[in-house]
C-alpha positions as CSV (number, residue, x, y, z in Angstrom):
1,M,-60.2,22.0,-83.0
2,T,-57.5,23.7,-80.7
3,K,-54.1,22.5,-80.6
4,K,-53.6,21.5,-76.7
5,K,-51.4,19.5,-76.3
6,I,-47.8,18.3,-77.1
7,L,-46.5,15.1,-78.1
8,V,-43.4,13.5,-77.0
9,L,-41.1,10.7,-78.6
10,G,-37.7,10.0,-77.3
11,S,-36.7,7.7,-74.5
12,I,-38.5,6.2,-71.1
13,A,-35.3,5.0,-69.6
14,Y,-34.3,4.7,-65.9
15,D,-31.0,6.8,-64.8
16,Y,-28.9,5.7,-62.5
17,I,-26.6,8.1,-61.5
18,M,-23.1,8.2,-60.0
19,D,-20.2,10.2,-58.6
20,F,-17.0,9.7,-58.5
21,D,-14.4,11.6,-56.2
22,K,-11.6,12.4,-58.4
23,N,-11.0,13.2,-62.3
24,F,-11.7,10.3,-64.9
25,L,-8.0,10.7,-66.2
26,D,-6.5,10.1,-62.9
27,A,-8.5,6.3,-63.6
28,V,-7.6,5.9,-66.8
29,S,-4.8,4.0,-68.4
30,I,-4.6,4.2,-72.0
31,D,-2.0,1.8,-74.0
32,I,-2.9,3.6,-78.3
33,E,0.0,1.4,-79.6
34,N,-1.2,-1.8,-78.2
35,R,-4.4,-0.4,-78.5
36,K,-5.7,-1.4,-74.8
37,Y,-7.4,0.8,-72.2
38,Q,-8.5,0.3,-68.5
39,S,-10.7,2.3,-66.6
40,V,-11.4,1.6,-62.8
41,V,-13.8,4.4,-61.1
42,T,-15.2,3.2,-57.7
43,A,-17.9,5.1,-57.3
44,S,-18.4,7.5,-54.3
45,S,-23.0,6.8,-54.3
46,R,-25.6,6.0,-56.3
47,V,-29.4,6.5,-57.2
48,C,-31.8,5.1,-59.3
49,Q,-33.8,8.2,-61.3
50,F,-37.3,8.5,-63.6
51,G,-34.5,9.7,-66.8
52,G,-34.7,9.7,-70.6
53,T,-35.1,11.9,-72.7
54,A,-38.9,12.1,-73.1
55,G,-39.3,11.2,-69.3
56,N,-37.8,14.1,-68.7
57,I,-40.1,16.5,-71.6
58,S,-42.9,15.2,-70.1
59,Y,-42.5,15.4,-66.0
60,H,-41.4,19.2,-66.9
61,I,-44.4,19.9,-69.1
62,G,-46.5,18.7,-66.5
63,K,-44.9,20.7,-63.9
64,L,-46.2,24.2,-65.6
65,G,-49.6,22.4,-66.4
66,V,-49.3,21.4,-69.8
67,H,-51.0,19.1,-72.1
68,C,-49.0,16.3,-73.6
69,D,-48.9,12.7,-74.8
70,I,-45.5,10.8,-74.1
71,C,-45.3,8.1,-76.4
72,G,-42.7,4.9,-76.7
73,S,-41.8,1.6,-75.7
74,V,-41.0,0.0,-71.8
75,G,-40.1,-3.1,-70.5
76,K,-41.2,-5.6,-67.5
77,D,-39.5,-3.2,-65.0
78,F,-41.6,0.6,-66.2
79,I,-44.4,-0.5,-63.5
80,S,-42.2,-2.6,-60.9
81,L,-40.4,-0.2,-60.8
82,G,-43.3,2.6,-60.4
83,Y,-42.0,4.4,-63.1
84,K,-45.7,4.5,-64.2
85,E,-47.2,5.5,-61.0
86,H,-44.7,8.4,-61.2
87,I,-46.0,9.8,-65.0
88,D,-49.7,8.7,-63.3
89,K,-49.5,11.5,-61.0
90,F,-49.5,14.9,-63.6
91,D,-52.9,14.4,-64.9
92,K,-52.5,16.1,-67.9
93,I,-49.7,13.5,-69.0
94,N,-51.7,10.9,-71.2
95,Q,-49.3,8.0,-72.2
96,I,-49.1,6.0,-75.1
97,I,-47.2,3.1,-73.9
98,E,-46.2,-0.5,-75.3
99,I,-44.5,-2.9,-72.8
100,Y,-42.6,-5.6,-73.6
101,D,-42.5,-8.5,-70.6
102,D,-39.6,-10.0,-72.3
103,L,-37.0,-7.2,-72.2
104,Y,-36.4,-4.2,-69.9
105,T,-36.8,-0.4,-69.7
106,A,-33.8,1.4,-71.5
107,A,-31.1,2.4,-68.6
108,C,-29.0,5.2,-68.0
109,F,-25.7,4.8,-66.1
110,V,-23.9,7.9,-65.3
111,I,-21.1,8.9,-63.2
112,N,-20.0,12.7,-62.5
113,D,-16.6,13.0,-61.8
114,N,-14.9,16.0,-59.4
115,S,-15.5,18.4,-63.0
116,K,-18.2,18.1,-63.6
117,N,-17.5,15.5,-66.4
118,Q,-19.8,12.5,-67.3
119,M,-19.4,9.3,-68.6
120,I,-22.1,7.8,-70.0
121,T,-23.1,3.6,-70.6
122,F,-26.5,3.5,-72.2
123,H,-28.7,0.2,-72.2
124,G,-31.7,0.7,-75.5
125,G,-33.5,-2.9,-74.2
126,A,-37.3,-2.2,-74.7
127,L,-36.4,1.7,-76.1
128,D,-35.7,-0.8,-79.5
129,K,-38.9,-1.4,-80.2
130,N,-39.2,2.4,-81.1
131,V,-38.7,1.6,-84.3
132,E,-41.9,-0.8,-85.3
133,F,-44.1,1.8,-83.0
134,S,-46.7,3.2,-85.4
135,L,-48.1,7.0,-84.1
136,K,-50.5,6.5,-87.7
137,S,-52.0,3.5,-86.2
138,K,-52.4,5.3,-81.9
139,I,-53.3,8.4,-83.1
140,K,-57.1,9.1,-83.3
141,D,-56.6,13.2,-84.7
142,P,-53.2,14.5,-85.2
143,S,-55.2,18.4,-85.4
144,E,-54.9,18.1,-81.3
145,Y,-51.4,18.2,-81.5
146,F,-49.8,21.9,-81.4
147,Y,-46.2,20.3,-81.3
148,A,-43.8,17.2,-81.4
149,I,-40.2,16.6,-80.6
150,N,-38.2,13.4,-82.1
151,S,-36.2,13.7,-78.8
152,V,-32.8,11.5,-78.5
153,Q,-33.1,7.5,-79.4
154,S,-31.9,5.4,-81.5
155,V,-31.1,6.6,-85.3
156,P,-33.5,4.3,-87.6
157,A,-36.5,5.2,-84.7
158,M,-35.8,8.6,-85.0
159,V,-36.5,8.1,-89.1
160,H,-39.4,6.5,-89.0
161,F,-40.6,8.5,-86.0
162,A,-40.2,12.1,-88.7
163,E,-41.8,10.6,-91.4
164,E,-44.9,9.4,-89.0
165,L,-44.8,13.2,-88.2
166,K,-44.7,14.5,-91.7
167,E,-47.6,12.4,-92.7
168,L,-49.5,13.5,-90.0
169,G,-48.9,16.9,-90.5
170,I,-47.8,17.8,-86.7
171,P,-44.7,20.3,-87.0
172,F,-42.0,18.8,-84.7
173,I,-39.0,19.4,-83.3
174,F,-36.1,17.4,-84.1
175,D,-33.1,17.0,-81.2
176,P,-30.8,14.6,-82.1
177,G,-28.5,14.6,-79.6
178,Q,-26.1,12.2,-78.6
179,V,-26.7,10.0,-81.4
180,L,-25.9,12.4,-84.1
181,P,-22.9,10.3,-85.2
182,L,-24.7,7.6,-86.1
183,F,-26.3,9.2,-88.6
184,Q,-25.6,8.6,-92.5
185,R,-25.5,12.4,-93.7
186,Q,-28.7,11.9,-96.4
187,E,-30.5,10.4,-93.6
188,L,-29.6,13.4,-91.3
189,I,-30.7,15.5,-94.0
190,N,-34.0,14.4,-94.5
191,V,-35.3,14.7,-91.0
192,I,-33.9,17.9,-90.7
193,E,-35.8,19.2,-93.8
194,K,-38.8,17.4,-92.3
195,A,-38.7,19.6,-89.4
196,Q,-40.4,22.7,-88.7
197,V,-37.4,23.4,-85.4
198,L,-33.7,21.8,-85.2
199,I,-32.4,21.8,-81.1
200,C,-28.3,20.9,-80.0
201,N,-25.5,22.2,-78.2
202,E,-22.4,23.8,-79.5
203,N,-20.5,20.1,-80.6
204,E,-23.6,18.5,-81.8
205,I,-24.2,21.8,-84.6
206,E,-20.1,21.1,-85.2
207,I,-21.1,17.9,-86.2
208,I,-23.6,18.1,-87.8
209,K,-22.4,21.4,-90.2
210,Q,-19.4,18.1,-90.8
211,K,-21.7,15.2,-91.1
212,I,-23.6,17.4,-94.0
213,N,-20.5,20.1,-95.4
214,L,-22.7,22.8,-95.4
215,S,-21.8,26.4,-94.3
216,D,-24.5,28.0,-90.9
217,E,-26.4,29.6,-94.3
218,E,-27.0,26.5,-96.1
219,L,-27.7,24.9,-92.7
220,Y,-30.4,27.1,-91.6
221,K,-32.3,27.1,-95.4
222,L,-33.1,24.1,-94.3
223,V,-34.9,24.6,-91.3
224,P,-37.1,27.4,-90.2
225,I,-35.5,27.4,-86.9
226,V,-32.3,26.6,-85.2
227,I,-31.4,26.4,-81.7
228,I,-28.3,26.1,-80.4
229,T,-27.8,25.8,-76.6
230,K,-24.6,26.4,-74.9
231,G,-24.8,25.6,-71.3
232,E,-23.4,28.4,-68.3
233,K,-22.9,30.4,-71.8
234,G,-26.9,30.8,-72.8
235,S,-28.8,29.5,-75.9
236,I,-29.0,30.7,-79.8
237,L,-31.8,31.1,-81.6
238,Y,-32.1,31.8,-85.6
239,S,-35.2,31.8,-87.3
240,K,-34.9,32.9,-91.2
241,E,-38.5,33.1,-91.5
242,Q,-38.9,35.9,-88.7
243,N,-35.6,37.3,-89.5
244,I,-34.5,36.8,-85.6
245,K,-30.9,36.0,-84.8
246,C,-30.3,36.5,-81.5
247,E,-28.3,35.1,-77.8
248,I,-30.7,34.2,-74.9
249,P,-28.8,34.8,-71.7
250,C,-28.1,31.9,-68.9
251,C,-30.3,32.3,-65.8
252,K,-27.9,32.3,-62.6
253,V,-27.6,29.0,-60.9
254,D,-25.9,29.2,-57.1
255,D,-25.4,25.9,-57.1
256,V,-24.8,22.8,-59.7
257,V,-25.7,19.9,-58.4
258,D,-26.0,17.8,-61.4
259,P,-26.1,18.6,-64.6
260,T,-28.2,15.6,-66.0
261,G,-31.8,16.5,-67.0
262,A,-30.6,20.7,-67.6
263,G,-31.3,20.6,-71.5
264,D,-34.2,18.4,-71.6
265,G,-35.7,21.0,-69.2
266,Y,-34.5,24.2,-71.5
267,R,-36.9,21.6,-74.2
268,S,-39.5,21.9,-71.9
269,G,-39.9,25.6,-71.1
270,F,-39.7,25.7,-75.2
271,L,-42.0,23.8,-75.7
272,T,-44.3,25.2,-73.1
273,G,-43.9,28.7,-74.3
274,L,-44.4,28.2,-77.3
275,I,-48.3,26.3,-76.6
276,K,-49.0,29.2,-74.5
277,G,-48.3,31.4,-77.8
278,M,-45.0,33.1,-76.0
279,S,-42.1,34.8,-79.4
280,L,-39.2,32.5,-80.0
281,E,-37.2,34.7,-77.7
282,D,-39.3,34.0,-74.4
283,A,-40.0,30.5,-75.3
284,C,-36.3,30.2,-75.2
285,K,-35.8,31.9,-72.1
286,L,-38.6,30.6,-70.6
287,G,-36.0,27.2,-71.5
288,S,-33.6,28.8,-69.7
289,V,-35.2,29.2,-66.5
290,I,-36.6,25.0,-66.7
291,G,-33.1,24.1,-67.3
292,S,-31.6,26.3,-64.6
293,F,-34.1,24.3,-62.1
294,V,-32.8,21.1,-63.3
295,V,-29.2,21.2,-62.5
296,Q,-30.4,22.1,-59.0
297,S,-31.1,19.0,-57.6
298,M,-30.4,15.3,-58.6
299,G,-32.0,13.7,-62.0
300,G,-34.0,14.8,-64.3
301,Q,-37.1,14.4,-62.8
302,S,-36.6,15.1,-59.5
303,Q,-37.0,18.9,-58.7
304,E,-40.5,20.6,-57.2
305,Y,-40.8,24.1,-58.1
306,T,-44.2,26.9,-58.4
307,F,-45.1,28.4,-61.3
308,K,-44.9,31.2,-59.7
309,A,-40.8,30.3,-58.6
310,V,-40.8,30.1,-62.7
311,K,-42.3,34.0,-63.2
312,N,-40.2,35.0,-60.1
313,K,-37.3,33.3,-62.0
314,F,-38.2,35.0,-65.2
315,K,-38.3,37.8,-64.3
316,E,-35.3,38.0,-61.5
317,T,-33.5,37.0,-64.8
318,Y,-34.7,38.7,-68.0
319,G,-36.8,42.1,-66.0
320,Y,-40.6,41.6,-67.3
321,I,-42.6,38.6,-67.1
322,P,-44.2,37.8,-70.1
323,K,-48.1,38.5,-70.7
324,E,-48.6,34.6,-71.3
325,L,-47.3,33.1,-67.9
326,D,-49.7,35.1,-66.6
């Protein structure tokens, strides 16, 4: 059977995005000696967006016309606040969802200041039940999946899913993100060793190296492919098997409206490139293209773009269009 689908694991959440017209540093009072902290931030705006790493990644995979299954646990507001209906608009996104009527869907509260700094508060809610979510009981045919992504959520859930994906024989991308400091050294090594791809930003890769006490060369021996995203500075691709080490330029953006979900857009493009048979380098470039669309509007799932626009942006930035996009 042709491996035609992507399996998306991570958070499914509502994003409450707010703007603060000043710099956070101007709103903070810290008394280190007495261990006292106070911060009063008055938001000038607030919107509720569909979000979460799994939700964002699935949205853009769906926009690119690729089949994916989104898995996870949600709460009683998943239907009432419109998330289910929002995903149902994509005929190529299949929901493998457990709804907990006594809990709320995870929520992320994001405040952006006038310097593009972010203050984030996250409530897990039903997401914390993902550690009990059994892929082995819900996936009937693992051979359908070309790739999975094990993206940011609780450490126990990410460890749990890594073990299940390994048992099911589904290669996966490990995307630990903000929860990296919560990993114990050995469990972090164990998950990295099970993964086919490790993707993280510059700060996260430094946390990984410090936590597991390995050099760059030693880390790259644990996992076949490493991708380090660097925001407006692009990304770096390493592949020991293909002997690749290259920098991927970032797509130019005239106006950054909101950086929320840009990394998830990159991951969507990369996964889409892989399933379409692109080279690793071209898949990373497609990731950069999708990330550039994300930052130009509010939230991680509000973007409206066409496949033609994707191809045009790719050619505008990199000077050619990969045959797989045609």
